[in-house]
Phi, psi and omega in degrees: 000124182267137183273129175252132197258345182203162179295329177295326178293319173309303188295325181291312178302310172310310179293338173283346181297149179211179173302324178280337179235063205257351178239133185230104181266137177202166181232134173241120178308135175087345181243313181122199184257137185235153164233128175248135183239127176279121177245125178284163181286333178277111175305315179312309184295331181290311178300321179292317177301314180299316186289327177280347188230090182309320186294316174300323186290315180299315182298320180290317180299316186296310180303314187287325166303310184289327175296317183288335174275005177077028181259030180235163175208157182285157180298318178298316175294325180294312178301316181291334189275346179292148171217162182304333177294339180292340190253009176262135189275000000 
């Protein structure tokens, strides 16, 4: 799990995500652990990736369970909630 030290570093990691690099797990001091999953617009490709990768399937299922329990936030909500103090050790 990668430690993210600034909003710029988080955005850099997000922009480096691709079909081959579609899951990013990271920790923000003072906030907690996060898992981002890049989802393409085409559902078929996501389904194929899930079928080919049991770990991805488990992460998506966990994410859906947590969303139903209200333990989710959008990327923009996450970015808005961050401040420079969150990245200080």
